[in-house]
C-alpha positions in Angstrom: 11.9 -3.1 -10.8 13.3 -4.8 -7.8 11.1 -6.3 -5.1 12.1 -7.2 -1.5 10.0 -8.9 1.2 11.0 -7.6 4.6 9.9 -7.3 8.2 10.9 -4.6 10.7 12.2 -6.4 13.8 11.1 -5.4 17.2 14.5 -4.0 18.0 13.9 -1.1 15.6 10.8 0.1 17.3 10.6 3.9 17.4 7.2 4.2 19.0 4.7 1.7 20.4 4.4 -1.0 17.7 6.0 1.1 14.9 9.4 1.3 13.2 11.8 4.1 13.9 11.9 6.5 11.0 15.7 5.9 10.7 15.0 2.2 10.1 12.5 3.1 7.3 15.0 5.5 5.7 17.8 3.0 5.9 15.8 0.3 4.3 14.7 2.5 1.5 18.3 3.6 0.9 19.4 0.0 0.7 16.5 -1.0 -1.6 17.2 1.9 -4.0 20.9 1.2 -3.9 20.4 -2.4 -4.9 18.8 -1.5 -8.2 22.1 -0.4 -9.9 23.9 -3.3 -8.2 21.4 -5.7 -9.8 22.4 -4.1 -13.2 26.1 -4.5 -12.5 26.8 -0.9 -11.4 28.0 0.1 -7.9 26.7 3.5 -6.8 26.8 5.7 -3.7 23.9 7.7 -2.4 24.1 11.3 -3.5 20.7 12.5 -2.2 17.8 10.6 -0.6 14.4 12.0 0.1 11.9 10.0 2.2 8.2 10.7 2.5 6.7 9.1 5.5 3.1 8.3 4.7 1.9 6.0 7.5 3.6 4.5 10.5 5.5 1.3 9.6 4.3 -1.6 11.8 6.9 -3.8 13.4 6.7 -7.6 13.0 4.4 -7.4 9.9 5.3 -8.5 6.4 6.3 -5.6 4.2 7.2 -5.2 0.5 9.8 -2.8 -0.7 10.0 -1.9 -4.4 12.5 0.2 -6.3 13.1 1.2 -9.9 15.1 3.4 -12.2 13.5 6.6 -13.3 16.4 7.6 -15.5 20.2 7.4 -15.9 22.1 10.5 -16.9 25.8 9.9 -17.2 27.0 8.8 -13.7 23.7 9.9 -12.1 21.0 7.2 -11.4 17.6 8.7 -10.6 15.8 6.1 -8.5 12.5 5.8 -6.8 10.8 3.3 -4.4 8.2 2.6 -1.9 7.5 0.6 1.2 4.0 -1.0 1.5 2.1 -3.3 3.8 2.2 -6.8 2.2 -1.3 -7.7 3.2 -3.1 -4.8 1.6 -0.5 -2.9 -0.5 -1.1 0.2 1.6 1.7 2.7 1.0 3.8 3.4 4.1 6.7 5.4 2.7 8.2 6.5 -0.6 11.7 7.5 -1.6 13.5 9.2 -4.4 17.2 9.6 -4.8 20.1 10.4 -7.0 22.8 7.7 -6.8 26.3 8.3 -8.3 28.0 5.5 -10.3 31.5 4.6 -8.9 34.2 2.1 -9.6 34.1 0.2 -6.3 37.7 -0.5 -5.5 39.0 2.9 -6.7 36.2 4.7 -4.8 37.1 3.0 -1.5 40.9 3.4 -2.1 40.4 7.1 -2.7 38.4 7.3 0.5 41.1 5.5 2.5 43.7 7.9 1.2 41.5 10.9 2.0 40.9 9.6 5.6 44.6 9.0 6.1 45.3 12.6 5.2 42.6 13.8 7.6 44.1 11.8 10.5 47.6 13.2 9.9 
């Protein structure tokens, strides 16, 4: 399991005193994506599902956790959650399938594809 201490800065406010949902989704994508990296494997997000449980307060200490549920070939099934540091109250959860990639080859292939698209 990976654990990250974070705070949503005021600049990502989506409503009065709370984080924008896109910030929450982005943080959980990053947190889940770091689990394979911490095990020496680069992955890319295949699918990501976010469940928003409670509004995420800005400028309050938060804890994000993520873990591997299973690995099946190139597919990493990951899960995580965002909680309020003071009480552990759950704010959001995430599940996703991340696809193992060879970093340099993956990005080289993308560069080639993009060049073809641009003519």
